[in-house]
C-alpha positions as CSV (number, residue, x, y, z in Angstrom):
1,M,138.3,120.4,145.8
2,K,140.1,122.9,143.4
3,R,142.1,120.0,142.0
4,L,138.9,118.2,141.0
5,L,137.2,121.4,139.8
6,L,139.7,122.3,137.2
7,P,139.7,119.0,135.3
8,A,135.8,119.0,135.5
9,L,135.7,122.5,133.9
10,L,138.1,121.4,131.2
11,L,136.0,118.3,130.5
12,V,132.9,120.5,130.2
13,A,134.6,122.9,127.9
14,C,136.0,120.1,125.7
15,T,132.6,118.4,125.5
16,A,131.0,121.7,124.4
17,Q,133.7,122.3,121.8
18,A,133.3,118.8,120.4
19,Q,129.5,119.2,120.2
20,T,129.9,122.5,118.4
21,I,132.2,120.9,115.8
22,E,129.9,118.0,115.4
23,S,127.0,120.4,114.8
24,V,129.0,122.1,112.0
25,I,129.8,118.7,110.4
26,D,126.2,117.6,110.6
27,R,124.8,120.8,109.2
28,S,127.1,120.7,106.3
29,Q,126.0,117.2,105.5
30,L,122.2,117.7,105.8
31,P,120.2,116.2,103.0
32,K,119.7,118.6,100.1
33,A,116.8,118.9,97.7
34,P,117.3,116.6,94.7
35,A,119.1,118.4,91.9
36,A,116.6,119.7,89.3
37,P,117.0,118.3,85.8
38,N,118.6,120.7,83.4
39,A,116.6,122.1,80.5
40,A,117.9,119.5,78.0
41,S,117.0,116.7,80.3
42,I,113.5,118.1,80.8
43,A,113.0,118.5,77.1
44,T,114.2,114.9,76.5
45,A,112.0,113.5,79.2
46,A,108.9,115.3,77.9
47,Q,109.5,113.9,74.5
48,G,109.9,110.4,75.8
49,G,113.6,109.9,74.9
50,D,115.0,107.2,72.7
51,Q,115.0,103.7,74.2
52,D,117.1,102.2,71.4
53,A,119.9,104.7,71.0
54,G,119.9,106.6,74.2
55,T,119.4,110.4,74.5
56,Q,120.3,112.2,71.4
57,R,121.6,115.8,71.1
58,V,121.8,118.1,68.1
59,A,125.5,118.8,67.3
60,Q,126.4,122.5,67.8
61,R,129.6,124.3,66.8
62,R,131.3,125.5,70.0
63,S,134.0,128.1,70.5
64,L,135.3,126.2,73.6
65,P,136.3,122.5,73.6
66,I,134.5,122.1,77.0
67,K,131.3,123.4,78.5
68,I,131.7,125.6,81.6
69,Y,128.9,126.2,84.1
70,V,129.1,128.8,86.9
71,S,126.6,129.8,89.4
72,Y,126.1,131.9,92.6
73,D,123.4,131.2,95.1
74,A,122.4,133.1,98.2
75,Q,119.7,132.0,100.6
76,I,118.5,133.3,104.0
77,Y,116.3,131.1,106.1
78,Y,115.0,130.5,109.6
79,T,115.5,127.3,111.4
80,N,114.0,126.3,114.7
81,N,116.9,124.0,115.7
82,V,120.3,125.4,114.8
83,F,122.3,123.0,117.0
84,L,120.4,119.9,115.7
85,T,119.7,118.8,119.3
86,P,117.1,116.4,120.6
87,H,115.9,118.7,123.4
88,D,115.6,122.5,124.0
89,P,116.0,123.6,120.4
90,V,117.5,127.1,119.6
91,A,116.1,129.1,116.7
92,T,118.2,131.4,114.5
93,V,118.5,132.9,111.0
94,I,121.1,131.5,108.6
95,L,122.7,133.1,105.6
96,A,124.2,130.5,103.1
97,N,126.3,131.6,100.1
98,T,127.3,129.1,97.5
99,F,129.6,129.5,94.4
100,S,130.0,126.6,92.1
101,A,131.8,126.0,88.8
102,R,131.9,122.9,86.6
103,A,133.8,122.0,83.4
104,E,132.2,119.3,81.3
105,T,133.7,117.6,78.2
106,P,131.6,116.9,75.2
107,A,129.6,113.7,75.6
108,W,131.0,110.5,74.1
109,A,128.8,107.9,72.4
110,V,129.4,104.6,74.3
111,A,127.3,101.4,74.2
112,N,124.1,103.1,73.1
113,G,124.5,105.9,75.6
114,L,126.3,109.2,76.3
115,L,129.3,109.3,78.6
116,T,130.2,112.7,80.1
117,P,133.1,113.4,82.5
118,S,133.1,116.6,84.5
119,L,135.2,118.4,87.2
120,G,133.8,121.0,89.5
121,F,134.5,123.3,92.4
122,T,132.1,124.4,95.1
123,Y,132.6,127.0,97.8
124,Q,130.0,127.6,100.6
125,R,129.9,130.0,103.6
126,Y,127.3,129.6,106.3
127,N,126.7,132.4,108.8
128,H,124.5,131.7,111.8
129,G,122.8,133.9,114.3
130,L,122.1,136.8,112.0
131,G,120.9,139.9,113.9
132,T,122.3,138.6,117.2
133,N,125.6,138.8,119.0
134,D,125.4,135.3,120.3
135,S,128.9,133.9,120.1
136,V,127.7,130.3,120.6
137,R,125.6,130.4,117.5
138,K,128.3,132.3,115.6
139,N,130.8,129.6,116.5
140,L,128.8,127.4,114.0
141,D,129.9,129.6,111.1
142,F,132.0,127.7,108.5
143,D,133.4,127.6,105.0
144,S,133.2,124.5,102.9
145,Y,135.3,123.7,99.8
146,G,134.5,120.8,97.5
147,L,136.1,119.3,94.4
148,P,133.6,116.9,92.7
149,L,134.8,114.7,89.9
150,N,132.0,112.9,88.1
151,L,131.5,110.4,85.2
152,G,127.9,110.5,84.0
153,F,126.3,108.0,81.7
154,R,122.9,108.7,80.1
155,F,121.2,105.8,78.4
156,G,117.9,104.2,77.5
157,D,114.6,105.9,78.3
158,N,115.9,108.9,80.4
159,W,118.2,106.9,82.7
160,E,121.4,108.4,84.1
161,A,124.1,106.7,86.1
162,N,126.8,108.6,87.9
163,L,130.2,107.5,89.3
164,G,131.7,110.3,91.4
165,F,134.5,111.2,93.8
166,T,134.3,114.3,96.0
167,T,136.9,115.7,98.3
168,T,135.5,118.2,100.9
169,S,137.2,120.5,103.5
170,I,135.4,122.4,106.2
171,Y,136.9,125.4,108.1
172,R,135.4,126.9,111.2
173,L,135.4,130.7,111.0
174,N,135.3,131.5,114.7
175,G,136.8,130.2,117.9
176,T,140.5,129.6,118.8
177,P,142.3,129.2,116.5
178,D,140.1,131.0,113.9
179,Y,139.7,129.7,110.4
180,H,140.7,126.2,111.5
181,L,140.3,123.0,109.4
182,I,138.0,120.8,111.4
183,F,136.9,118.2,108.9
184,R,138.0,116.6,105.6
185,S,136.4,113.8,103.6
186,N,137.1,111.9,100.4
187,T,133.9,110.3,99.2
188,P,133.4,107.9,96.2
189,C,129.7,107.7,95.2
190,L,127.6,105.6,92.8
191,S,124.0,106.7,92.0
192,L,121.2,106.1,89.5
193,R,118.5,108.5,88.4
194,K,115.4,108.1,86.3
195,L,113.4,110.9,84.8
196,V,109.7,110.2,84.2
197,S,107.5,112.4,82.0
198,L,104.1,112.8,83.6
199,A,103.0,115.5,81.1
200,S,104.6,118.0,78.8
201,N,105.3,120.3,81.8
202,Q,105.6,117.8,84.6
203,I,108.7,115.7,85.4
204,L,109.3,113.2,88.1
205,S,112.9,112.5,89.2
206,V,113.7,109.4,91.2
207,S,117.2,108.5,92.3
208,A,119.1,106.3,94.7
209,G,122.7,105.5,95.5
210,V,125.5,104.7,97.9
211,D,128.7,106.4,99.0
212,Y,131.5,105.9,101.5
213,A,133.2,108.7,103.3
214,F,136.8,108.5,104.3
215,T,137.1,111.2,106.9
216,K,139.5,113.1,109.1
217,A,138.2,115.3,111.9
218,G,140.1,117.6,114.2
219,T,140.8,116.2,117.6
220,A,142.3,119.2,119.4
221,S,139.3,119.5,121.8
222,T,139.1,115.8,122.4
223,P,142.5,114.3,121.8
224,T,141.5,110.8,122.9
225,I,139.2,110.1,120.0
226,S,140.2,109.0,116.5
227,E,140.5,111.3,113.5
228,D,138.5,108.9,111.3
229,R,135.6,108.4,113.7
230,N,133.2,109.8,111.1
231,D,133.9,107.2,108.4
232,K,130.6,105.8,107.2
233,Y,128.4,104.4,104.5
234,D,125.5,106.4,103.2
235,F,122.6,104.7,101.4
236,F,120.2,107.3,100.0
237,A,117.1,107.7,97.9
238,N,115.1,110.7,96.9
239,V,112.2,111.8,94.7
240,G,111.4,115.2,93.3
241,Y,108.5,116.5,91.3
242,Y,108.7,119.5,89.0
243,Y,105.7,121.3,87.6
244,L,106.6,124.0,85.1
245,H,104.2,126.8,84.2
246,G,105.7,129.6,82.2
247,K,108.5,131.1,84.3
248,W,107.3,129.3,87.4
249,V,108.6,126.0,88.8
250,L,107.0,124.1,91.7
251,G,109.2,121.5,93.3
252,P,108.2,119.3,96.2
253,Y,110.7,116.6,97.2
254,A,111.4,113.9,99.8
255,S,114.7,112.1,100.7
256,V,116.0,109.5,103.1
257,T,119.5,108.6,104.0
258,R,120.7,105.6,106.0
259,S,124.2,106.2,107.5
260,I,126.2,103.4,109.0
261,Y,129.3,104.5,110.9
262,R,132.3,102.1,111.0
263,H,133.7,103.0,114.4
264,Y,132.2,106.1,115.8
265,E,133.6,107.6,119.0
266,E,131.8,110.2,121.0
267,F,134.0,111.6,123.7
268,G,136.5,108.8,124.3
269,P,138.5,106.0,122.6
270,V,135.6,103.5,122.8
271,S,133.7,102.8,119.6
272,V,129.9,103.1,119.8
273,D,127.3,101.6,117.4
274,R,126.0,104.6,115.5
275,R,123.4,104.2,112.8
276,D,121.4,107.2,111.6
277,T,118.2,107.5,109.4
278,T,117.8,111.1,108.2
279,C,114.7,112.1,106.4
280,S,113.8,115.4,104.7
281,I,110.6,116.7,103.0
282,G,110.3,120.1,101.5
283,A,109.1,122.2,98.6
284,S,110.1,125.3,96.7
285,V,108.5,127.7,94.3
286,S,110.9,129.5,92.0
287,Y,110.5,132.2,89.3
288,N,112.9,132.5,86.4
289,F,113.3,136.2,85.6
290,T,115.8,135.3,82.8
291,P,117.6,132.2,81.7
292,W,120.4,133.2,84.1
293,A,118.5,134.6,87.1
294,S,115.8,133.2,89.4
295,A,114.4,133.6,92.9
296,R,112.6,131.2,95.1
297,V,110.8,130.6,98.4
298,F,111.3,127.3,100.2
299,T,110.5,125.3,103.2
300,S,111.7,121.9,104.6
301,F,111.4,119.6,107.6
302,D,114.3,117.3,108.6
303,W,114.4,114.7,111.2
304,R,116.9,112.0,112.3
305,N,116.6,108.9,114.3
306,S,119.9,107.7,115.6
307,T,121.1,104.8,117.8
308,S,122.9,107.5,119.7
309,Q,120.3,109.8,121.3
310,L,122.7,112.7,121.1
311,Y,122.2,112.9,117.3
312,T,118.4,112.4,117.2
313,Y,116.6,115.6,116.3
314,D,114.0,117.4,114.1
315,A,114.2,120.8,112.5
316,A,111.9,123.0,110.5
317,N,113.2,125.6,108.0
318,A,111.8,128.3,105.7
319,G,113.4,131.0,103.7
320,V,114.1,132.7,100.4
321,G,116.9,132.5,97.8
322,V,118.3,133.8,94.6
323,T,120.4,132.2,91.9
324,L,122.6,133.6,89.2
325,S,124.0,131.2,86.6
326,A,125.9,131.2,83.3
327,R,127.3,128.7,80.9
328,F,129.9,129.0,78.2
């Protein structure tokens, strides 16, 4: 009996460990609200753009040969399903900190449009289970590092195409060993966005695209599965509406992502057919204190339908956030 009990306990522990790691990966890849257009894009869209020669910019003398953008964002929010499970959801409070920096070269005039390369760096830390001593929730804490390389092309009547490549690494903060690399991905992406002026203070942003993730996940807890089991295609589309009133910005949005895994493995060396459809709707209201500081309240609802019932879930979220930004 004891000979059978020990392997069974090890299997349960390994399964729980694998599910925790998968929850970290899934949370880090949840759909985000569509990126808000920058001030220049909003002004151009409101004026109608230039369909013949692409978007035009006034030449300005700069002290630096490149543009540099830096920002820090902190948000604290409640979620009713921290483990992203189909049954018996567990609620918690999450603190998410994000630091990002981007260097952008001056735009080049190419084929009646503007071509702009950029290179960025993003760091995120997610802390779960604030106000509790629940080690299970705190095992979801992670750091994420990203290096996005992007080639943007603005053309026609407020169209923007982007060809990007992002490498991402995720480190689990707790558990044994601590600060352990559990996931890495290299993701080329192609997307297209259109800005539509509805009025002088109302902008509609519509975008769609496709990416492919080359992944490598840790297999210490489940050594029989493949490191690249998370390789997948993502086909995505989103729409965001921005209403500007003085220093206030209202921004409802909706997004949908169709993920097709190449050879997903759950807890053994056998591939399963995993296809996910992840949807998100939400809204935020932000107030810009200065050109470099803003605060917001937000809410969202996410749900996923998956061919594997383990990854079907829904989750409601609500919270507050602040952003500090600068450009040089």
